[in-house]
N, C-alpha and C positions, 0 to 999 in steps of 0.2 A: 723730563725721560720721563718722568713720571705721569703725565696726560699722555705721553705717547703710547703706554700701556695701557690704560683706559681705553682710548683708543682702538687699542687691537684687539682688546676683548671683548666691545660692543662690537666690531665688526664680526668676532667670531659666531657669537652670539644671535647675531643678525643671522648669518648664513645657515645655520644650522637652524633656527626658526625656520627658513626658508626648506631646508629640508624635510624638517618634519611637517610643513602645512601640505607639502610635495606627496607624503610618504603619505602622511594619512585622508588624502586625498586618492588615490589608486586603492589604500587598505579597505574603503568604505566602498569602493568597485570591486571588489576582489579578486583584484588585477595581484596577484602573487607576485609573477614576474616583474611586472612595474615596479611593485616595494623593496624586489629585489635589486632594481636596476638604482635605484634608489640612494638603497647605502652603499651600494659600491663607488655612487657618485661622491656619497661623506666621505668616503678612507679617502677618491684620491682628490680630494679637497683640502685633505688633512685631519680628517673629521674622525673620532671613532664610535660609531654607534654604540649607543646606551639601550635601558631597557625600556623604553617606549619606543626607537625604532624596530628592538627587535618583536616585542607586542603588536605596533603591525603587520608583521611581516605574520607572524603566527596569525591573529586573526584574519587577515587577508584566502590564508587558507581554509581558517576555517566557513568562511561565508561562503567559500569554494564546495564545503562539504569534504574538505582532503584533510580524513585524520593523517593520513600517514604524512603529508606534506608538513602539517601542523607539529607533529613531534619531531621531524627532522631539523627543523626551526628552532625549535627550545633545546636542542642537543647541541644544534651548533650558537645558539648562546648562550651555551652554560661552557662552552670548551673557546669563549671570547672572553671566557672569566667575567662575566655580568648577572648579577645579580633578577633572574627573573620578577614580571610586578607579579603581584595578588590574579587581577587583570587577564594578566598572560596563562595563566593556569586554571581560571574559572574559563577561558574558550576552550579550553584543552578537554576539562571537562567534557563540556557543553555537547561538542563535535564527537565525542566516545559515546555521550549518552546516547545521541542521535542515530550512528549507523551500531547501538545495543552491544557497546563493546566495555560491557561493566567493569571485566577485571584492570583495562587499559585505564578508565576511572579511577578506580579503587586505588593504584598507581599512583597514579595524579597526587589524589589526597594522600596518600604516605610521604608525596616525594613536598607538599606543602608541607605537610606538621614536617618535614628536615629542617624548615628553609621559617619556621614558629610563624607559621599564615595561621589564619579561622577557617577552619575547614568546610563552617557549618555550611555558611550560604554555598558554598560549589557543591557538598552532600546532597542539599535539600535540591542544587539546580542537577545535579547524576540522578534523584531519583525521578523529580518529576516528566526528566527529559525522555527516562526510559518509560518511563509510562505512557504518554505521550505517544510515544512512539510505536508499543503494544511490545511493547521487553516488561510484561508485569512480573512474571519470574528474577530476573532479574534484578527490577525496583528492587520488590520487595529485601531478596539477599541481600540490600544494599543497604536499604531500613536499617531492617535488624542488625543488621552487622554495625549499623553508627550507632545505636542504641543502644547495645551492649558498650561501646564505649564511650558512653558517658553523653553522645551527642540528644540532641532535644527535637521533635520536632514542630511544625509548625501547626496550625489549625488545617488550615489549606490541606497541607501534605497527608496530613489524621482520616483526611474523609475523602480523599480522591483515592488516598491509599482502599479504604475501608471499600466502594463505594466501587471501584472498580475492581477489588478483589472479589465484593458479591457477586455483580456481574459474569464474570468469570466463573461462578460457583468456586470458587478458593474459599473453605468456610474457613477453614485453618488457622490460613493467612489474614485470615480477613478478623478473625476474633483477637488474632497473637496482636494485631495492630491496636485492637481495640483497647488492651487488656495495657499495652506500652501508653496509649494514649489518655489512658484514667491512672495508670502512673507517674505520671508528668502533671496532673493535678486538674487537665479537664475532663470532668466527666460524663459520658456517651449522652446523647440527645435522643428524639424520638425518632431522627433521620439516621442514625447509626444501625437504633435496634430495630429500622424498616427495614435497611441494606441487609441485614444480618434474616430477615426474616423471610427478606425474598430467594435465600437460599434454603430455609429452614424450611419453606411451604413447598419444597419438590423434592424433599428425600425421602418423603413416604416415611413417616413418624412422627405425626404431628404433634404427641407424647413436648417433643422439642422445642419446636415455634409455640405450645400452650409454655414452655414453662420459663422463654424470656418476653410474654407476655404477660405473664405473673408480674415479671420482675417489675414491669413498663409499669402494670398495672397500680404494683402497692410501693414504688418505687420512692414515693414521699416529696418527689421533687415536682416540679410543675414542667420542665422540659423536658421529664421522659416522659411523659404520661402518651398511651396510646392516641391516634387519631382515624379515619377514617381506614386511610390506607394502612394501617396494623394488623387492624380488626377486618380488612381483605384479606391480608397472608393469613391471618393463622384459620380464616374459613376457607381459605383455600387446599390450606395441609389439614385440614376435613376431610373435605371431599375431595380428593387426591388419592386419600386411605383407603388400602383395600383391608383391612382388618378385618373390620365389623363397621357395624352400622352406628354414623356419626352423628345421627338427626339429631341425640339430641345435644351433643356438643355445639352443632350448632345454632340449635333452639337457645342452648344459654350463653349464647357468646350476644347472638340478636337481641335475646334479653340486657345485659350489660352492656349495648351499646345504644340500647334505649333509656337505661337508668346514666348514663356520662350526658343526655341531653341538656342544655340546658332547662333547671327551670325555673317559674318565677314563685313566686309570696302568696300568690292570691290560689296556683294550685297544693303548694304543700298544704294550706290550712283546707283545700277538699279531703287532700288522702287523710290527712290528721281527723277530720268528720267523718269519713268513712273509717276510720280504725274504733273511733268513739264507738260511732252505729252498730258496729261489730262486735262492738266488747272486750277491744284488744286491749291491751298493757304499752306500753311506750318502752324499750330497754335500754339500760344506759347506753351501754354501743351506740344503739339509732340516735342517741344526740346529739350525736359529732362532736365532742366538743374537742377545737382548734390549740394548737400553741398562745392564744393567748386571751384563754381560760374565755371562750364563749362558744355556745354551744348553736345550734340551725334555728334558735328565738333568735337569734341576731347578725349573726353568721354576713346573712344578705343587707344588711343595713351600711351605709356607707359613716363614717370608714373604715377599708375594711381592715383584714391582718394588723387594729390596732389597741392593743388593752384600753380597755374603759377606763377613763377617769370617774375614779368611785367616791372624789372627795378626801382624801386621806391617802397618805405615803404607806405603799407598802413595801412590808417588809419581806422580801426576797429570800432575807435568810430563813426566817422563823414559817415559812411557806415552805423549802424546801424540805426543811425538817417535817414540820407537818404528816409532808408526801411520802415519806420514808425515805429522804434521802441518806439518811447516816445509817438504816438498820438493814441499806438494801431493796428496800421494797417500794420505794417510788418506782412507778414503769417510765421504763424509755418510749420515746414516739417511734411506729415504724411508718415504713420499715426503715431498717440501717442501712447505710451508706456500706456499698457491695456487690459481690457479680452473687452471689447466695439472695433468693429471696425470698424473705421471710415471712409469715405466716403473720395477716395482723392480731390476730385473734390469737400473737404466742401470749403463751402466760408470759405475764412480768412487760409486757410490752403494753401501748395503748395505739388507736388506730388513729394517723394524722391525715383528714381529709386535704383534699387541693385545694385552694385559690379560686372562690368562686367569682362570679359576676355581678355585681350588684345589681339589688333590686332597681334601681335612679335608670342604669345602664342599662339593662333589659330592655325596662321602658323606653326610652329611648331610640333603643336599635331597633326594635317591633315598630315600632311610631313610622321612622325613617323608610323601615323597611316597604309598610304600605303605603306610604305615599307617594312613593318608588313606580308600586305596582302601579297610582290611579295616573302618573306621569305619561305610562310607556300604554296604559289603555288610552288613553288618551293620544298621544299618538297614533294609536294603531284606529279609533275608531273617527278618528277623525273633532272637528271643533262642532259638530253637530249635537255631540253625545249633550251637549252643556247645553242643548236647546237654542232657542232666537237670543242671542247673544252678538254685540259688537265683537270686531276685533280688536278693538282696545282690551275689550273684557276679556277674551283667552287670552293676550300678550297676559294683564296681569297674571289670570287665572292662571300660568305656566311658570310666571314669576315665581310666585307665591308658592307653586310645588319645588321648584329649583331651591330655592332657600330651603322649605323646608326638608328633601332630599339633603341633599349638600351641608347646607348650616352660612348662616351669614360669616361675610372674611371680616375675619378680628383682625384687626389694627394693634399693633406692640405698642401697651402704652409706655411711655416715655417718662421720668421721671420732671419735675416742671426746676425749671432753675433757683435752685438758692436767691438768686440776689434777685429773681423777679417775683416770691412770692411773697404774699400780705401773712401780716401777724397770725391772726389764725389759720393760714397752710403749714407756716413750721412748727406753731405748737402741736396742730395734729398727725402733721409726721413724727415730734418727738414722742411725745403717747401712743402712740400705736409703737412705738420702738422701744417703749417703757423705760423712756427718757427725760428728765428734772424740761418741765419745761415753763419756769419764772426764770427773770428779765427782762431786759430789753427787745427791741429788736434784733442789734448789733449784736447780741450774746445769743440771742437762738438760732441769729444763722452762723455764725462761727460754729456753735452744736451741730447742726443740722451737715453742716458742712464736711465735720470733723469724723460724725457718724458716718455720712457717705465714703470717705475715706477706708474706714477702717472692713464695712460691707465690703468692699472690692480688694482690699487686700487680703480680705479671708475669703473670695468668689462666694459671696453670699450676694443675692441680687437685692439692686436695692429698692425701697419698700413704694411702691405706688397707688393714690386712691383707688379704693374700690371701686370698680365699675359694673352698674349692676343692668344684665343685658334685657332691656325692655321686649319683650314679648308683644310686636304689633298686632289690633284683635280688630279686623274690618270682618262686619254678620254678612255684607254684599260679597262678599269673596268663599267662605268657607260654605253659602248656600249654595254657588255656584259647585263649586266644588261638592259637595255631597248629593250634585246628581248624574258625577260621575261611579256608574255602579262596575262592581269584579265578578266577572261570570264566570274564571276560572274554578275548573272543574264540573259544571249546569251542561248538563248531558244533549239534554233538550234545546239550550239555549243552539248551543253549535250544531245541533241536528236542524234547529228553524234556517240555520246561516245556509249550510250545505245545501241545504234545500232550496233555498235561491227565496223566500219566506219573510225575510229581513236582509237587510243590507246596512253597510258601516257608513256612518256619517260622511267620511273624508273623503274629503272637495280632491279631484280634479287639479284645481289653480290654484294647488298651491304655488307660494313666490318661494326663493331660496334663503329670504328672510325666517322665514316659518319655518324652512328645518331644518334652520341654526336654532333654532330657539328646541328644536325638539332634538336637538344630537343626543346620541347616550355619553358620548365621549366626557360632555362638559358633569356625569354624573356620575363617572367611574369617580374615586379616589379610597381613601385609605381605609371607611371605615364602613365601605361593599362590605356585606356577609352574603355568603351563598344558602341559599333556600333550602337545606336539602328536601324537606318535604314538599315541597311544589314544584311539582313539574310542567308547569304551564310560566311561570317565573321564570324558567331559566330558558324555554321555548323565547321568551319574548325577549329576556335580554343578551340572544343568539342574533336574535334581528332576523330571523326566518320566516319568509311568506308563505303562503300557498304557492306559487309561482315558483318558486327558488327552490321548496322541496318536491315536486312534481319533476323538475330537470333533476334535480339531484338524486332523483329514486333512477332516472333515468341515462344515470353519467352524462349528460348533460350541462355541466352546471361548470362551465368558463371562464375563463379572466374576463370576459362582457359581463360575465354577470354577478364579477366580484366588485368590478372596478365602476360600474357603475349600474348600482340599483334600480330596480325599475318604482316609477314616484307612486305609484299602484299602493294601496290597503295591505299593509300587513299585519296577518291574523297571525291568534299563539292559535294555530290551530293542532296541538298536537297529537287527537286522537286520528285526525285521517293523517297525518304525516307518520304517523310508526302504521298505520296499513299500507299508506302506499311504500314502505319499507318493508315488506312483505318480496314475497319470492316472484319474482315474471313470473316465472315457466309455471308453476303452479294456478296463476293468477289464469297465465292465458289457457292453461289445459280447463280451467272450471270453466270457461265462460265458452270455448265451443262451441258446445251446445246450445250457446243462449244467441250470440250475435259475434262475430268474429271484430278484433280486437287489430286496430289499423297498424300495418306494419312501423316499428321508430324507427324515425332516420336521424342518425347524429346532427346529420347538417341539416333536418328542418325542426323547425321550431312549432309541432304540430295540433299544442296548444294554446288556445286563444290568451290574448295578454289581462283581457277582464278575468279575474278570480270566477263571479261567478257564472260565466259562461265556458271557464273553462271546469268548471263545475258540475255545469248540463253536461258537458262530454265526456265528461266522467262517470255520470247516472248513466246516461245510456250505451254508453259501452260496458258499461258494466264494472270498468276500473275499481271502484270503490263503490260500496254501500252503505247504506245508511244505516244497516240494522246492526251492522260492524263496530258500530261506534259506540264507546263504554270506556267509562274509566277501571283504575283499582276499585273509590270507591262507589260505583254503583256496582261491582260483582259484589261486596262485602259487607255495603249496606253503609257503609261512612259519611254521608249524608252529613253528623256534625257539624267533622271536621273544616269540613267545606265550608260549610256557615262560619266558623271559627276565623278561619283563612278571612273569608271574604271580612268580613268584619269590623269596623273601624278599633283599635285597641284604648284602650285608654289611657287615657295623657295622665302622667305620675304625678303628685303634689303629695307634699314634705307630711299632710292630714293624710294620705289615706295609708301613707309607709308607716304612719302612724297607728292607725288605726288596724292596720293587718297585723302589725306586733302583736299588741294586745292581744288581741284576739286568740292567735300562732301562742301567745305564754299564755294565756289561762288554759285554752285547747292543751297544751305539755303539760300541762300540772294538770287537769283531770284524766290524762293516761298514766298518771304514774310518775312521769318527769321531773326533774327537779334543775329550772334556769338558777345558771350561775349569778352572783352580783352585776361581775361585767355586761351579763344582757342584759339587767335590770335597768344597769346606768348607759346604757347605748339608749335603749327605750328612751328613759329620761332624758337627754341628751337631744336626742330625733324631735321631741313632744318643743323641747325651750326652743327649738331651731323655726319651728313649722310659724311662730307660737302656737302651741293648743294647754290652754293652761289647763280648760275642761278637761281634759286628760292626767297632770300631775296628781290628784288622789287617787285616780284605779292605779297605779303604777306604783305609785309610795303604798298605795294598802298592799298590794301582792307582793311588794319587797318586803316588807315587817312581814307577816305571812308568814313567807320565811324564812325568816333569824334572820335577814340581813340589816344591818343600816351606815346611811351613808356616812362620809364624811360630813364636819357642818359647815363647808365653802357652796355646796353644791345644795344645800336644804337654802342660805342663804340668796343663790344664785337666782335658784327658782322663786322666790318670797319675792327678791325685790324685780326681778323678772311681770310678775302680777302685780306689783305695785304701779312696773312704767303700762303696762297696760289697761290700767283702772281698773282691775278682777281683784277687788280688793275680799270678796267671800272667797274667792281661789289662793286668797293670801290668807286670809286668816285660817282654813283649811286645812292649808299645810302646817300655818302654829297646833292646830289643835292635833294633828295629829303625831305631827314633834312630839306634844308632850305625852299624848298618850303613849307612846312605846319609848320615855323615858327616856330621850333627846332633851340634851339644852337648848334655847333657843339663844344665840346672844340679846347682850340689853337695848343694845343699836339696833338690830333687825327686829327686835319686838316693838321698840318705839315710834320705829317709822310705819311695822304698821298700824296700831292706833293712832298715830296721826292721824293715818291716812284716814282711820278709818271714824275718826272727828269731825274729821274735812267736810266727812259726806261724799266722796268718792272721788273728791279730788286725789292726786299722786304727792305726800312728804315731800317727793325730790325735787317735786316743779316748784318755782318760785310764786309766791302769795298774787293774785291779780292786783294791778293801780290802783287807788287809788282815786278817787276822782275828782 
């Protein structure tokens, strides 16, 4: 009897499954009538339709765009006493949103609450679909009602609503949504502020846009700082204003843009020297003290945004009390979080500067950009620019430049299996993690395995041996690369090129393989930067040649030009391109007196394919004249800027960084500034990384002259480093400096220095030479 019951249940379940598969297939095809027939067949077979069956019926109407049919299906389901699925309600919400029936969608959400369903997902779908189907006003209403009821939007919904409201000019709703977003814990970023600025720039009251801009500028956080788009919107707001002349305001904004430009430490030193020559002093505010108690003397030295290790434990409570934390006199960092911008010079507040780019990273970026220019120039001018070289040399130069631009491919280093490690390797890994290194190999092996398991459980990366990237030095390749000369902004060079006096060296018989070597796609990586000051580079990267410029000017740039670029030379003649973009009617009128310009037929390629021949036609037809070729640098006499851009940037080195840091520190002191002990410690650490023992005494003497004293461990580390480098005189000088300033030298350290001196220059840490 029991077997018979199980057999009947299996038959019923199999039959139900067959009906559901048929029903699902018809629902996906938006066949509502077919789904209804399947439900009728189920009833005829003695099966009662469940929530999934009715969900298929509702989904079929939704996919067909029949909102009323979907609602009737829901009523039928409810009348049958079946509890609808969560997905059924979501589908109804989606179809109502697509039809713009926001009220009906809200009714479905209310029904979901009665059935104790979570309505957040359905509410988000309702808002998103209303926006996507151009029912923005209803979307704002539904969203705000949901937030008032305790629902929280996602980052995507906040961004979508703010962006679309600003596009529609609805500043009020965009600002309200931004306030709701901040109330939920997500602060407004540069993207959101730029959206608001796009509306404020057209309202005719530039003060509103400028207030928003100040909130961004002095907001204290990097994610809300203004970018180029922000400046453009505020400048646009001032230029559109009709109340009075806004030229001064626009000039001030342009000055702020220049100040936001990334500076290098050598430029900072030049500015300090200029202040010194003018007899100026540096104000405390100009020291730009950050939250890690580092000033402009060391904020550009890596590691950034880390407090310096001064050799002793910092008593944070004592420092807080000393700064006036108990009396309320301690300054707070500006600006505070909030919607009202705060003046950074407000009484009781201290300015917090944004995170800078390190000097090391800036040097690397400039060097990469320079080599990218060289590679593009080599592609434009051809291998002949290198002189009489073989194809193999050209290929090596290309590979070398690519490696300098993109960087070598770094393989992920994995830790070696502990079972394959020798005793010395086991001890090295344990010592690097501060673990004991005594015992037999089996003990060391178990200790390493245990340490790795603990690191994995805590999410800590496994220790791997440090790998130093050895830079390849090839003097022959460097000499070939030095033959590539940059002519960016050189008006005389491009005049001669236009007149046909010079030709590029690009070979016409360039095979596909060489073209692949000079492909721009391989140069696109995450580290590419926009050179805002160099329009020539932009012309190069856009890969525009003379023929393409001519065709675009004459509205002849068709699909064939885009899909099949010519094999001719691709010049970065931005001056020619600018002139060609002038109004053709104006050019035609001015040319009637001299020579009739041939009619331009959209179906006729009236320019020769050879650029030199094309230039000749342009000269003869007076379409372009060499006297009109000039750059902004020529107009203003900024030839020095062109020379700086075309000069190879100096390669970063730790010694150069320390040298600049010491000069800046001394110059700041001469101007009346006071570096912090953190600045002195950061510079000393940089000198120890170099290593540069000759700079230790200079840094320590400057530190002591300011009244600062490091902790004993930092002095010991500097002395032992001098002994390791066999710089006995430097170690003795550090010891003498410590004793002069009343700093106790540990007996062990003093013994090592004396032993090294007596040994005649050999470090006391090294074993004595073996006797013969």
